[in-house]
DOGU-210914 format. One record per residue: residue number from 1; residue in one letter; x, y, z of N, C-alpha, C in turn. Coordinates in Angstrom, 2 decimals, always signed. Layout:
BEGIN
<vomar NUM "a" <X Y Z> <X Y Z> <X Y Z>>
...
//
This chain:
BEGIN
<vomar 1 "m" <-19.39 +0.25 -24.22> <-19.97 -0.84 -23.47> <-20.58 -1.84 -24.45>>
<vomar 2 "a" <-20.49 -3.11 -24.08> <-20.91 -4.17 -24.99> <-22.29 -4.73 -24.63>>
<vomar 3 "q" <-23.09 -3.90 -23.99> <-24.45 -4.30 -23.66> <-25.43 -3.46 -24.49>>
<vomar 4 "a" <-26.71 -3.63 -24.24> <-27.72 -2.94 -25.03> <-27.65 -1.43 -24.81>>
<vomar 5 "q" <-28.22 -0.66 -25.77> <-28.19 +0.79 -25.68> <-28.89 +1.29 -24.42>>
<vomar 6 "a" <-29.88 +0.53 -23.95> <-30.58 +0.93 -22.72> <-29.62 +1.02 -21.54>>
<vomar 7 "a" <-28.61 +0.16 -21.52> <-27.62 +0.20 -20.44> <-26.78 +1.46 -20.53>>
<vomar 8 "a" <-26.41 +1.85 -21.75> <-25.65 +3.09 -21.93> <-26.48 +4.30 -21.52>>
<vomar 9 "d" <-27.76 +4.28 -21.88> <-28.64 +5.39 -21.52> <-28.81 +5.48 -20.00>>
<vomar 10 "q" <-28.92 +4.31 -19.35> <-29.08 +4.28 -17.90> <-27.82 +4.81 -17.21>>
<vomar 11 "a" <-26.65 +4.43 -17.73> <-25.39 +4.91 -17.16> <-25.28 +6.42 -17.31>>
<vomar 12 "k" <-25.67 +6.94 -18.46> <-25.61 +8.38 -18.69> <-26.49 +9.13 -17.69>>
<vomar 13 "e" <-27.68 +8.58 -17.45> <-28.60 +9.23 -16.51> <-28.11 +9.10 -15.07>>
<vomar 14 "s" <-27.69 +7.89 -14.68> <-27.28 +7.66 -13.30> <-26.03 +8.44 -12.93>>
<vomar 15 "w" <-25.09 +8.53 -13.87> <-23.82 +9.20 -13.60> <-23.83 +10.66 -14.03>>
<vomar 16 "r" <-24.97 +11.13 -14.53> <-25.16 +12.54 -14.91> <-24.11 +12.99 -15.93>>
<vomar 17 "l" <-23.92 +12.16 -16.94> <-22.95 +12.48 -17.99> <-23.57 +13.44 -19.00>>
<vomar 18 "e" <-22.78 +14.36 -19.51> <-23.28 +15.37 -20.44> <-22.93 +15.07 -21.89>>
<vomar 19 "f" <-22.23 +13.96 -22.12> <-21.86 +13.62 -23.50> <-22.61 +12.36 -23.93>>
<vomar 20 "e" <-22.69 +12.17 -25.24> <-23.42 +11.04 -25.78> <-22.70 +9.72 -25.49>>
<vomar 21 "q" <-23.48 +8.67 -25.35> <-22.93 +7.34 -25.14> <-23.56 +6.38 -26.14>>
<vomar 22 "w" <-22.73 +5.54 -26.74> <-23.24 +4.54 -27.68> <-22.79 +3.16 -27.22>>
<vomar 23 "s" <-23.71 +2.24 -27.23> <-23.35 +0.87 -26.88> <-22.80 +0.16 -28.12>>
<vomar 24 "d" <-22.12 -0.94 -27.88> <-21.51 -1.72 -28.97> <-21.76 -3.21 -28.70>>
<vomar 25 "p" <-23.04 -3.64 -28.69> <-23.34 -5.02 -28.31> <-22.74 -6.07 -29.23>>
<vomar 26 "r" <-22.47 -5.72 -30.48> <-21.84 -6.67 -31.41> <-20.32 -6.50 -31.43>>
<vomar 27 "v" <-19.80 -5.65 -30.57> <-18.38 -5.31 -30.44> <-17.75 -4.94 -31.79>>
<vomar 28 "e" <-18.53 -4.33 -32.67> <-18.02 -3.95 -34.00> <-17.08 -2.75 -33.91>>
<vomar 29 "i" <-17.39 -1.79 -33.04> <-16.53 -0.62 -32.90> <-15.16 -1.05 -32.37>>
<vomar 30 "a" <-15.19 -1.89 -31.35> <-13.93 -2.35 -30.76> <-13.10 -3.12 -31.78>>
<vomar 31 "r" <-13.74 -4.00 -32.53> <-13.01 -4.79 -33.52> <-12.45 -3.91 -34.63>>
<vomar 32 "h" <-13.20 -2.88 -35.01> <-12.71 -1.97 -36.05> <-11.48 -1.22 -35.56>>
<vomar 33 "m" <-11.53 -0.70 -34.34> <-10.38 +0.04 -33.82> <-9.17 -0.87 -33.65>>
<vomar 34 "n" <-9.42 -2.12 -33.27> <-8.31 -3.06 -33.18> <-7.70 -3.34 -34.55>>
<vomar 35 "s" <-8.56 -3.51 -35.55> <-8.07 -3.88 -36.88> <-7.28 -2.77 -37.55>>
<vomar 36 "c" <-7.62 -1.51 -37.24> <-6.90 -0.40 -37.87> <-5.75 +0.11 -37.01>>
<vomar 37 "g" <-5.46 -0.58 -35.92> <-4.31 -0.24 -35.11> <-4.48 +0.91 -34.16>>
<vomar 38 "m" <-5.72 +1.37 -33.96> <-5.94 +2.50 -33.05> <-6.04 +2.06 -31.59>>
<vomar 39 "a" <-6.30 +0.77 -31.37> <-6.45 +0.27 -30.01> <-6.13 -1.22 -30.00>>
<vomar 40 "n" <-6.12 -1.76 -28.79> <-5.92 -3.19 -28.61> <-6.86 -3.66 -27.52>>
<vomar 41 "i" <-8.14 -3.48 -27.77> <-9.17 -3.75 -26.78> <-9.44 -5.25 -26.71>>
<vomar 42 "e" <-9.39 -5.79 -25.52> <-9.64 -7.22 -25.35> <-11.14 -7.49 -25.30>>
<vomar 43 "i" <-11.57 -8.49 -26.05> <-12.97 -8.90 -26.10> <-13.05 -10.28 -25.45>>
<vomar 44 "d" <-13.64 -10.33 -24.27> <-13.72 -11.58 -23.52> <-15.03 -12.27 -23.83>>
<vomar 45 "e" <-15.01 -13.18 -24.80> <-16.24 -13.85 -25.21> <-16.70 -14.89 -24.20>>
<vomar 46 "t" <-15.84 -15.26 -23.25> <-16.28 -16.19 -22.21> <-17.26 -15.53 -21.27>>
<vomar 47 "r" <-17.33 -14.19 -21.31> <-18.25 -13.46 -20.42> <-19.58 -13.15 -21.10>>
<vomar 48 "a" <-19.86 -13.78 -22.24> <-21.16 -13.60 -22.91> <-22.19 -14.44 -22.19>>
<vomar 49 "v" <-22.59 -14.00 -21.02> <-23.52 -14.73 -20.18> <-24.60 -13.79 -19.70>>
<vomar 50 "s" <-25.66 -14.35 -19.17> <-26.78 -13.53 -18.71> <-26.85 -13.44 -17.19>>
<vomar 51 "s" <-25.98 -14.15 -16.48> <-26.04 -14.09 -15.02> <-24.65 -14.25 -14.43>>
<vomar 52 "v" <-24.44 -13.60 -13.31> <-23.22 -13.74 -12.52> <-23.65 -13.97 -11.09>>
<vomar 53 "d" <-23.14 -15.07 -10.50> <-23.48 -15.36 -9.11> <-24.99 -15.44 -8.92>>
<vomar 54 "e" <-25.67 -15.99 -9.93> <-27.11 -16.23 -9.90> <-27.92 -14.94 -9.87>>
<vomar 55 "h" <-27.31 -13.84 -10.17> <-28.03 -12.57 -10.24> <-27.92 -12.02 -11.65>>
<vomar 56 "e" <-28.90 -11.24 -12.06> <-28.86 -10.62 -13.37> <-27.67 -9.67 -13.46>>
<vomar 57 "v" <-26.98 -9.72 -14.58> <-25.83 -8.85 -14.78> <-26.30 -7.40 -14.79>>
<vomar 58 "p" <-25.69 -6.49 -14.01> <-26.04 -5.08 -14.10> <-25.89 -4.57 -15.52>>
<vomar 59 "g" <-26.94 -3.99 -16.07> <-26.90 -3.50 -17.44> <-27.39 -4.50 -18.47>>
<vomar 60 "g" <-27.60 -5.76 -18.06> <-28.09 -6.76 -18.99> <-26.99 -7.66 -19.53>>
<vomar 61 "p" <-27.35 -8.68 -20.29> <-26.37 -9.67 -20.78> <-25.45 -9.10 -21.85>>
<vomar 62 "y" <-24.36 -9.77 -22.07> <-23.43 -9.44 -23.15> <-23.75 -10.35 -24.34>>
<vomar 63 "e" <-24.09 -9.76 -25.47> <-24.50 -10.54 -26.62> <-23.34 -11.33 -27.21>>
<vomar 64 "v" <-22.17 -10.70 -27.31> <-21.00 -11.35 -27.90> <-19.92 -11.59 -26.86>>
<vomar 65 "g" <-19.62 -10.59 -26.07> <-18.59 -10.71 -25.05> <-18.40 -9.40 -24.33>>
<vomar 66 "m" <-17.70 -9.46 -23.21> <-17.45 -8.27 -22.40> <-16.18 -7.58 -22.90>>
<vomar 67 "l" <-16.25 -6.27 -23.01> <-15.09 -5.48 -23.42> <-14.29 -5.04 -22.21>>
<vomar 68 "q" <-12.98 -5.19 -22.29> <-12.13 -4.54 -21.31> <-12.09 -3.05 -21.63>>
<vomar 69 "p" <-11.95 -2.18 -20.62> <-11.98 -0.74 -20.89> <-10.80 -0.28 -21.75>>
<vomar 70 "g" <-11.05 +0.76 -22.50> <-10.00 +1.36 -23.33> <-10.28 +2.83 -23.55>>
<vomar 71 "i" <-9.27 +3.58 -23.91> <-9.38 +5.01 -24.21> <-8.68 +5.27 -25.53>>
<vomar 72 "v" <-9.40 +5.89 -26.45> <-8.82 +6.28 -27.73> <-9.20 +7.73 -27.99>>
<vomar 73 "v" <-8.20 +8.58 -28.20> <-8.42 +10.00 -28.48> <-7.87 +10.30 -29.87>>
<vomar 74 "v" <-8.73 +10.85 -30.73> <-8.30 +11.19 -32.09> <-8.53 +12.68 -32.32>>
<vomar 75 "p" <-7.74 +13.31 -33.17> <-7.97 +14.73 -33.48> <-9.28 +14.90 -34.24>>
<vomar 76 "r" <-9.95 +16.00 -34.00> <-11.19 +16.26 -34.71> <-10.95 +16.38 -36.22>>
<vomar 77 "a" <-9.76 +16.89 -36.57> <-9.46 +17.08 -38.00> <-9.18 +15.76 -38.72>>
<vomar 78 "s" <-8.82 +14.71 -37.97> <-8.53 +13.42 -38.62> <-9.10 +12.29 -37.77>>
<vomar 79 "p" <-10.43 +12.14 -37.78> <-11.07 +11.15 -36.91> <-10.72 +9.70 -37.26>>
<vomar 80 "r" <-10.16 +9.45 -38.43> <-9.77 +8.09 -38.79> <-8.39 +7.72 -38.27>>
<vomar 81 "g" <-7.77 +8.63 -37.56> <-6.47 +8.34 -36.97> <-5.34 +8.99 -37.74>>
<vomar 82 "p" <-4.14 +8.79 -37.25> <-3.79 +7.98 -36.09> <-4.23 +8.59 -34.77>>
<vomar 83 "a" <-4.28 +7.77 -33.74> <-4.75 +8.24 -32.44> <-3.71 +9.12 -31.77>>
<vomar 84 "l" <-4.20 +10.19 -31.13> <-3.31 +11.00 -30.29> <-2.92 +10.22 -29.04>>
<vomar 85 "l" <-3.88 +9.50 -28.50> <-3.65 +8.75 -27.27> <-4.45 +7.46 -27.35>>
<vomar 86 "s" <-3.84 +6.38 -26.93> <-4.54 +5.09 -26.91> <-4.08 +4.30 -25.69>>
<vomar 87 "w" <-5.06 +3.79 -24.94> <-4.79 +2.93 -23.79> <-5.83 +1.83 -23.76>>
<vomar 88 "s" <-5.40 +0.63 -23.48> <-6.31 -0.51 -23.35> <-5.94 -1.30 -22.11>>
<vomar 89 "s" <-6.92 -1.68 -21.34> <-6.67 -2.48 -20.15> <-6.26 -3.89 -20.56>>
<vomar 90 "v" <-5.20 -4.38 -19.94> <-4.74 -5.75 -20.17> <-5.01 -6.53 -18.88>>
<vomar 91 "p" <-6.01 -7.42 -18.88> <-6.36 -8.10 -17.64> <-5.29 -9.10 -17.20>>
<vomar 92 "h" <-4.98 -9.07 -15.91> <-4.06 -10.02 -15.32> <-4.40 -10.12 -13.83>>
<vomar 93 "a" <-3.69 -10.98 -13.13> <-4.03 -11.22 -11.73> <-3.89 -9.97 -10.88>>
<vomar 94 "g" <-2.87 -9.14 -11.16> <-2.61 -7.97 -10.34> <-3.68 -6.90 -10.41>>
<vomar 95 "n" <-4.42 -6.81 -11.53> <-5.51 -5.83 -11.62> <-6.88 -6.50 -11.56>>
<vomar 96 "i" <-6.90 -7.72 -11.00> <-8.13 -8.49 -10.77> <-8.91 -8.65 -12.08>>
<vomar 97 "g" <-8.23 -9.06 -13.11> <-8.90 -9.28 -14.38> <-9.35 -8.01 -15.07>>
<vomar 98 "g" <-8.71 -6.88 -14.76> <-9.07 -5.60 -15.38> <-10.04 -4.77 -14.58>>
<vomar 99 "a" <-10.42 -5.24 -13.38> <-11.39 -4.50 -12.56> <-10.81 -3.22 -11.99>>
<vomar 100 "i" <-9.48 -3.19 -11.78> <-8.83 -1.98 -11.27> <-7.66 -1.66 -12.20>>
<vomar 101 "g" <-6.84 -0.70 -11.78> <-5.68 -0.35 -12.58> <-6.03 +0.49 -13.79>>
<vomar 102 "r" <-7.05 +1.32 -13.67> <-7.48 +2.17 -14.79> <-7.05 +3.61 -14.53>>
<vomar 103 "p" <-6.64 +4.33 -15.56> <-6.21 +5.72 -15.35> <-7.37 +6.60 -14.92>>
<vomar 104 "s" <-7.08 +7.58 -14.09> <-8.11 +8.52 -13.65> <-8.40 +9.54 -14.74>>
<vomar 105 "a" <-9.54 +10.22 -14.60> <-9.90 +11.26 -15.56> <-8.86 +12.37 -15.56>>
<vomar 106 "k" <-8.33 +12.70 -14.37> <-7.37 +13.80 -14.27> <-6.08 +13.47 -15.02>>
<vomar 107 "e" <-5.52 +12.27 -14.79> <-4.27 +11.95 -15.47> <-4.49 +11.71 -16.96>>
<vomar 108 "t" <-5.67 +11.24 -17.32> <-5.97 +11.05 -18.74> <-6.03 +12.40 -19.46>>
<vomar 109 "w" <-6.70 +13.36 -18.84> <-6.80 +14.69 -19.46> <-5.43 +15.35 -19.56>>
<vomar 110 "a" <-4.60 +15.15 -18.55> <-3.24 +15.70 -18.60> <-2.45 +15.07 -19.75>>
<vomar 111 "a" <-2.63 +13.78 -19.97> <-1.94 +13.10 -21.06> <-2.44 +13.59 -22.41>>
<vomar 112 "v" <-3.73 +13.82 -22.53> <-4.30 +14.35 -23.78> <-3.73 +15.72 -24.08>>
<vomar 113 "q" <-3.65 +16.58 -23.06> <-3.09 +17.91 -23.26> <-1.63 +17.83 -23.69>>
<vomar 114 "a" <-0.88 +16.91 -23.09> <+0.52 +16.76 -23.48> <+0.62 +16.29 -24.93>>
<vomar 115 "a" <-0.23 +15.37 -25.33> <-0.22 +14.88 -26.71> <-0.58 +15.99 -27.69>>
<vomar 116 "l" <-1.55 +16.83 -27.32> <-1.95 +17.94 -28.18> <-0.81 +18.95 -28.35>>
<vomar 117 "h" <+0.05 +19.03 -27.36> <+1.18 +19.96 -27.43> <+2.42 +19.32 -28.05>>
<vomar 118 "g" <+2.24 +18.15 -28.64> <+3.32 +17.57 -29.42> <+4.18 +16.53 -28.74>>
<vomar 119 "e" <+3.91 +16.25 -27.46> <+4.70 +15.22 -26.80> <+4.37 +13.85 -27.40>>
<vomar 120 "k" <+5.37 +12.99 -27.49> <+5.22 +11.69 -28.13> <+5.07 +10.58 -27.08>>
<vomar 121 "g" <+4.72 +9.42 -27.58> <+4.65 +8.24 -26.73> <+3.28 +7.92 -26.19>>
<vomar 122 "f" <+2.26 +8.67 -26.59> <+0.92 +8.43 -26.07> <+0.09 +7.52 -26.98>>
<vomar 123 "e" <+0.67 +7.12 -28.14> <-0.06 +6.23 -29.04> <-0.26 +4.86 -28.40>>
<vomar 124 "a" <+0.61 +4.49 -27.48> <+0.46 +3.26 -26.69> <+0.73 +3.65 -25.24>>
<vomar 125 "w" <-0.16 +4.42 -24.67> <+0.03 +5.04 -23.37> <+0.06 +3.99 -22.27>>
<vomar 126 "s" <+0.97 +4.16 -21.34> <+1.07 +3.30 -20.17> <+1.06 +4.18 -18.93>>
<vomar 127 "p" <-0.12 +4.53 -18.41> <-0.20 +5.46 -17.28> <+0.45 +4.91 -16.04>>
<vomar 128 "e" <+0.99 +5.80 -15.23> <+1.69 +5.40 -14.02> <+1.22 +6.19 -12.80>>
<vomar 129 "g" <+0.16 +6.97 -12.94> <-0.31 +7.79 -11.84> <-1.08 +6.99 -10.81>>
<vomar 130 "p" <-1.57 +7.66 -9.74> <-2.29 +6.97 -8.68> <-3.57 +6.31 -9.16>>
<vomar 131 "g" <-4.18 +6.85 -10.24> <-5.39 +6.24 -10.75> <-5.18 +4.89 -11.37>>
<vomar 132 "s" <-3.93 +4.58 -11.73> <-3.64 +3.30 -12.36> <-2.97 +2.34 -11.40>>
<vomar 133 "s" <-3.09 +2.57 -10.09> <-2.44 +1.72 -9.11> <-3.08 +0.34 -9.09>>
<vomar 134 "e" <-2.33 -0.60 -8.55> <-2.78 -1.98 -8.50> <-3.48 -2.26 -7.17>>
<vomar 135 "m" <-3.88 -3.51 -6.98> <-4.59 -3.94 -5.79> <-3.79 -3.61 -4.53>>
<vomar 136 "p" <-4.38 -2.84 -3.58> <-3.64 -2.46 -2.37> <-3.54 -3.60 -1.35>>
<vomar 137 "l" <-4.34 -4.66 -1.52> <-4.31 -5.78 -0.59> <-3.48 -6.93 -1.14>>
<vomar 138 "p" <-2.89 -7.74 -0.29> <-2.28 -8.99 -0.78> <-3.35 -9.84 -1.46>>
<vomar 139 "m" <-3.04 -10.42 -2.59> <-4.04 -11.15 -3.36> <-4.68 -12.29 -2.58>>
<vomar 140 "p" <-3.92 -13.10 -1.80> <-4.58 -14.16 -1.03> <-5.65 -13.62 -0.07>>
<vomar 141 "l" <-5.37 -12.46 +0.53> <-6.35 -11.86 +1.44> <-7.58 -11.40 +0.66>>
<vomar 142 "f" <-7.37 -10.85 -0.54> <-8.51 -10.42 -1.35> <-9.36 -11.62 -1.76>>
<vomar 143 "y" <-8.72 -12.72 -2.13> <-9.49 -13.91 -2.50> <-10.30 -14.43 -1.32>>
<vomar 144 "l" <-9.70 -14.39 -0.11> <-10.45 -14.78 +1.08> <-11.66 -13.86 +1.29>>
<vomar 145 "a" <-11.47 -12.56 +1.03> <-12.56 -11.60 +1.19> <-13.70 -11.90 +0.21>>
<vomar 146 "l" <-13.35 -12.32 -1.01> <-14.38 -12.69 -1.97> <-15.23 -13.85 -1.44>>
<vomar 147 "f" <-14.57 -14.85 -0.88> <-15.31 -15.97 -0.31> <-16.11 -15.53 +0.92>>
<vomar 148 "a" <-15.53 -14.66 +1.73> <-16.26 -14.17 +2.90> <-17.51 -13.43 +2.49>>
<vomar 149 "h" <-17.43 -12.69 +1.37> <-18.61 -11.98 +0.87> <-19.71 -12.95 +0.47>>
<vomar 150 "g" <-19.33 -14.16 +0.08> <-20.30 -15.22 -0.23> <-20.46 -16.19 +0.92>>
<vomar 151 "n" <-20.17 -15.74 +2.15> <-20.31 -16.54 +3.36> <-19.50 -17.83 +3.29>>
<vomar 152 "f" <-18.35 -17.77 +2.65> <-17.39 -18.87 +2.53> <-17.95 -20.08 +1.78>>
<vomar 153 "v" <-19.08 -19.88 +1.09> <-19.65 -20.94 +0.27> <-19.20 -20.80 -1.17>>
<vomar 154 "r" <-19.14 -19.56 -1.65> <-18.71 -19.27 -3.02> <-18.12 -17.87 -3.05>>
<vomar 155 "p" <-17.26 -17.58 -3.99> <-16.75 -16.21 -4.12> <-17.83 -15.30 -4.70>>
<vomar 156 "k" <-18.00 -14.14 -4.11> <-19.01 -13.20 -4.56> <-18.33 -11.87 -4.86>>
<vomar 157 "p" <-18.34 -11.42 -6.13> <-17.63 -10.18 -6.48> <-18.25 -8.96 -5.81>>
<vomar 158 "f" <-17.44 -7.94 -5.66> <-17.90 -6.65 -5.11> <-18.30 -5.77 -6.30>>
<vomar 159 "i" <-19.57 -5.80 -6.66> <-20.04 -5.08 -7.84> <-21.05 -4.01 -7.46>>
<vomar 160 "l" <-21.29 -3.09 -8.39> <-22.29 -2.05 -8.19> <-23.68 -2.65 -8.40>>
<vomar 161 "d" <-24.71 -1.86 -8.05> <-26.06 -2.36 -8.24> <-26.48 -2.23 -9.70>>
<vomar 162 "a" <-27.72 -2.59 -10.00> <-28.20 -2.62 -11.38> <-28.21 -1.23 -12.01>>
<vomar 163 "q" <-28.24 -0.18 -11.20> <-28.21 +1.19 -11.71> <-26.80 +1.76 -11.76>>
<vomar 164 "g" <-25.80 +0.92 -11.50> <-24.43 +1.38 -11.52> <-24.07 +2.24 -10.33>>
<vomar 165 "k" <-24.83 +2.10 -9.24> <-24.58 +2.91 -8.05> <-23.98 +2.06 -6.94>>
<vomar 166 "g" <-23.52 +2.74 -5.90> <-22.89 +2.05 -4.79> <-21.38 +2.15 -4.87>>
<vomar 167 "h" <-20.72 +1.44 -3.98> <-19.26 +1.45 -3.94> <-18.81 +0.12 -3.37>>
<vomar 168 "p" <-17.74 -0.46 -3.92> <-17.30 -1.78 -3.43> <-16.64 -1.74 -2.06>>
<vomar 169 "a" <-16.25 -0.56 -1.57> <-15.50 -0.49 -0.32> <-16.28 -1.01 +0.89>>
<vomar 170 "p" <-17.55 -0.60 +1.12> <-18.25 -1.10 +2.32> <-18.37 -2.62 +2.38>>
<vomar 171 "p" <-18.84 -3.30 +1.30> <-18.89 -4.77 +1.41> <-17.51 -5.40 +1.52>>
<vomar 172 "l" <-16.49 -4.78 +0.93> <-15.14 -5.31 +1.06> <-14.68 -5.24 +2.50>>
<vomar 173 "m" <-14.93 -4.12 +3.19> <-14.52 -3.98 +4.58> <-15.28 -4.95 +5.48>>
<vomar 174 "r" <-16.58 -5.15 +5.20> <-17.33 -6.13 +6.00> <-16.78 -7.53 +5.79>>
<vomar 175 "s" <-16.41 -7.83 +4.55> <-15.87 -9.16 +4.25> <-14.53 -9.36 +4.92>>
<vomar 176 "l" <-13.69 -8.32 +4.94> <-12.41 -8.42 +5.63> <-12.63 -8.63 +7.13>>
<vomar 177 "g" <-13.69 -8.03 +7.67> <-14.04 -8.27 +9.07> <-14.40 -9.72 +9.32>>
<vomar 178 "k" <-15.16 -10.31 +8.38> <-15.50 -11.73 +8.49> <-14.24 -12.60 +8.47>>
<vomar 179 "v" <-13.32 -12.24 +7.55> <-12.07 -12.99 +7.47> <-11.33 -12.91 +8.80>>
<vomar 180 "g" <-11.26 -11.72 +9.38> <-10.58 -11.55 +10.66> <-11.19 -12.39 +11.76>>
<vomar 181 "v" <-12.53 -12.42 +11.79> <-13.22 -13.20 +12.84> <-12.94 -14.69 +12.67>>
<vomar 182 "v" <-13.08 -15.19 +11.44> <-12.91 -16.62 +11.20> <-11.46 -17.05 +11.40>>
<vomar 183 "v" <-10.53 -16.32 +10.79> <-9.11 -16.68 +10.92> <-8.65 -16.47 +12.36>>
<vomar 184 "g" <-9.04 -15.34 +12.96> <-8.65 -15.09 +14.35> <-9.23 -16.12 +15.30>>
<vomar 185 "g" <-10.49 -16.47 +15.09> <-11.11 -17.48 +15.94> <-10.44 -18.83 +15.82>>
<vomar 186 "s" <-10.05 -19.19 +14.60> <-9.34 -20.45 +14.39> <-8.00 -20.44 +15.10>>
<vomar 187 "a" <-7.29 -19.30 +15.00> <-5.98 -19.19 +15.64> <-6.09 -19.28 +17.16>>
<vomar 188 "v" <-7.10 -18.61 +17.72> <-7.28 -18.64 +19.17> <-7.62 -20.05 +19.64>>
<vomar 189 "a" <-8.51 -20.72 +18.89> <-8.89 -22.08 +19.26> <-7.69 -23.02 +19.23>>
<vomar 190 "a" <-6.87 -22.87 +18.19> <-5.69 -23.74 +18.07> <-4.65 -23.44 +19.14>>
<vomar 191 "a" <-4.55 -22.16 +19.52> <-3.54 -21.76 +20.50> <-3.94 -22.12 +21.92>>
<vomar 192 "t" <-5.21 -22.07 +22.24> <-5.66 -22.28 +23.62> <-6.10 -23.71 +23.90>>
<vomar 193 "t" <-6.43 -24.44 +22.84> <-6.90 -25.81 +23.02> <-6.10 -26.75 +22.13>>
<vomar 194 "p" <-5.05 -27.34 +22.65> <-4.20 -28.20 +21.82> <-4.97 -29.29 +21.10>>
<vomar 195 "s" <-6.01 -29.85 +21.72> <-6.76 -30.92 +21.08> <-7.56 -30.43 +19.87>>
<vomar 196 "a" <-7.73 -29.10 +19.76> <-8.49 -28.55 +18.64> <-7.63 -28.27 +17.42>>
<vomar 197 "r" <-6.30 -28.38 +17.59> <-5.43 -28.00 +16.48> <-5.62 -28.89 +15.26>>
<vomar 198 "g" <-5.72 -30.18 +15.47> <-5.92 -31.10 +14.36> <-7.24 -30.84 +13.63>>
<vomar 199 "p" <-8.37 -30.77 +14.34> <-9.64 -30.48 +13.67> <-9.66 -29.14 +12.94>>
<vomar 200 "v" <-9.05 -28.11 +13.59> <-9.03 -26.79 +12.94> <-8.24 -26.85 +11.64>>
<vomar 201 "l" <-7.07 -27.49 +11.69> <-6.26 -27.62 +10.47> <-6.99 -28.45 +9.42>>
<vomar 202 "g" <-7.64 -29.51 +9.86> <-8.38 -30.35 +8.92> <-9.52 -29.60 +8.25>>
<vomar 203 "l" <-10.23 -28.79 +9.02> <-11.33 -28.00 +8.44> <-10.80 -27.01 +7.41>>
<vomar 204 "w" <-9.69 -26.34 +7.72> <-9.13 -25.38 +6.77> <-8.63 -26.06 +5.51>>
<vomar 205 "l" <-8.00 -27.24 +5.66> <-7.52 -27.96 +4.49> <-8.70 -28.43 +3.63>>
<vomar 206 "a" <-9.75 -28.90 +4.29> <-10.94 -29.36 +3.54> <-11.59 -28.19 +2.81>>
<vomar 207 "w" <-11.69 -27.06 +3.49> <-12.30 -25.89 +2.84> <-11.43 -25.40 +1.69>>
<vomar 208 "a" <-10.11 -25.39 +1.87> <-9.22 -24.95 +0.79> <-9.35 -25.85 -0.42>>
<vomar 209 "g" <-9.48 -27.15 -0.20> <-9.67 -28.07 -1.32> <-10.99 -27.83 -2.03>>
<vomar 210 "y" <-12.05 -27.61 -1.25> <-13.35 -27.30 -1.84> <-13.28 -26.01 -2.65>>
<vomar 211 "a" <-12.69 -24.97 -2.07> <-12.61 -23.68 -2.75> <-11.83 -23.79 -4.05>>
<vomar 212 "y" <-10.72 -24.53 -4.02> <-9.87 -24.63 -5.20> <-10.55 -25.43 -6.31>>
<vomar 213 "f" <-11.03 -26.60 -6.00> <-11.56 -27.47 -7.03> <-12.95 -27.04 -7.52>>
<vomar 214 "s" <-13.72 -26.37 -6.67> <-15.07 -25.96 -7.07> <-15.10 -24.64 -7.82>>
<vomar 215 "h" <-14.12 -23.76 -7.55> <-14.20 -22.42 -8.10> <-12.94 -21.98 -8.83>>
<vomar 216 "r" <-12.04 -22.91 -9.11> <-10.79 -22.55 -9.77> <-11.06 -21.91 -11.14>>
<vomar 217 "e" <-11.99 -22.46 -11.91> <-12.26 -21.94 -13.25> <-12.73 -20.49 -13.20>>
<vomar 218 "l" <-13.56 -20.16 -12.22> <-14.03 -18.79 -12.07> <-12.87 -17.84 -11.82>>
<vomar 219 "f" <-11.95 -18.22 -10.95> <-10.83 -17.35 -10.64> <-9.90 -17.18 -11.84>>
<vomar 220 "v" <-9.76 -18.23 -12.63> <-8.89 -18.14 -13.80> <-9.52 -17.29 -14.89>>
<vomar 221 "t" <-10.81 -17.48 -15.16> <-11.46 -16.75 -16.26> <-11.83 -15.33 -15.88>>
<vomar 222 "l" <-12.29 -15.11 -14.66> <-12.77 -13.78 -14.27> <-11.67 -12.93 -13.65>>
<vomar 223 "f" <-10.90 -13.50 -12.73> <-9.89 -12.72 -12.03> <-8.48 -12.94 -12.57>>
<vomar 224 "k" <-8.34 -13.80 -13.58> <-7.06 -14.03 -14.28> <-5.96 -14.48 -13.33>>
<vomar 225 "v" <-6.31 -15.34 -12.38> <-5.31 -15.87 -11.47> <-4.27 -16.64 -12.28>>
<vomar 226 "g" <-3.02 -16.36 -12.01> <-1.93 -17.02 -12.73> <-1.45 -16.25 -13.95>>
<vomar 227 "v" <-2.20 -15.24 -14.37> <-1.80 -14.42 -15.53> <-0.97 -13.26 -15.03>>
<vomar 228 "q" <+0.24 -13.15 -15.54> <+1.16 -12.10 -15.11> <+0.95 -10.82 -15.90>>
<vomar 229 "e" <+1.30 -9.69 -15.28> <+1.22 -8.40 -15.96> <+2.24 -8.37 -17.10>>
<vomar 230 "p" <+1.82 -7.97 -18.29> <+2.77 -7.88 -19.41> <+3.79 -6.79 -19.15>>
<vomar 231 "p" <+4.99 -6.90 -19.71> <+6.01 -5.87 -19.49> <+5.58 -4.55 -20.09>>
<vomar 232 "r" <+5.92 -3.48 -19.40> <+5.61 -2.14 -19.91> <+6.57 -1.80 -21.04>>
<vomar 233 "p" <+6.08 -1.04 -22.02> <+6.97 -0.63 -23.11> <+8.07 +0.28 -22.60>>
<vomar 234 "p" <+9.28 +0.23 -23.19> <+10.39 +1.07 -22.72> <+10.12 +2.54 -22.97>>
//
């Protein structure tokens, strides 16, 4: 993690982890692993901010930049490498800028065991299990849900609380309910009242223009809208 050590300590306590955690606020560990070929961790320096959506970032600000998640496993006998297994998240629109599409602990451990038994191809691992699945919703619907979470004034991400607790599913479902009410209500009004069709369409077009021009940069930098998934290695 690229935040202060206090954030790593808080995560260890909140998640009841039994192993040590070290923060990397200067992203020196990530840069070292990238330079020696053990990983390809993306360092997003545009995220070196102290607030998101006018709220304090959970865990505190990023001094240099936010790290995309990565996994590097090295043998105890040769900690300098080469890596037995290496995976790095590549942010794109389909994984919402790296927020999803991460391998599960179960499939990661299975891959480590396979690598320990001599199987090849894990130096640049590309997991394909259920833990690495992509967004289950159509992206336009997810973007609408983000705006619904911000009461259609601004997109509001589905994040955990300051202690790293909670789950994004409940606010996502509530936001999808808001989308259903607003879109359904617009459709009913347009279908039952012909004179309302023009105003309803005009309101939606005006809101779409506001959403696009006011928040396009956020969607491009944070959610990587327009960025395609890189091809998987053969």
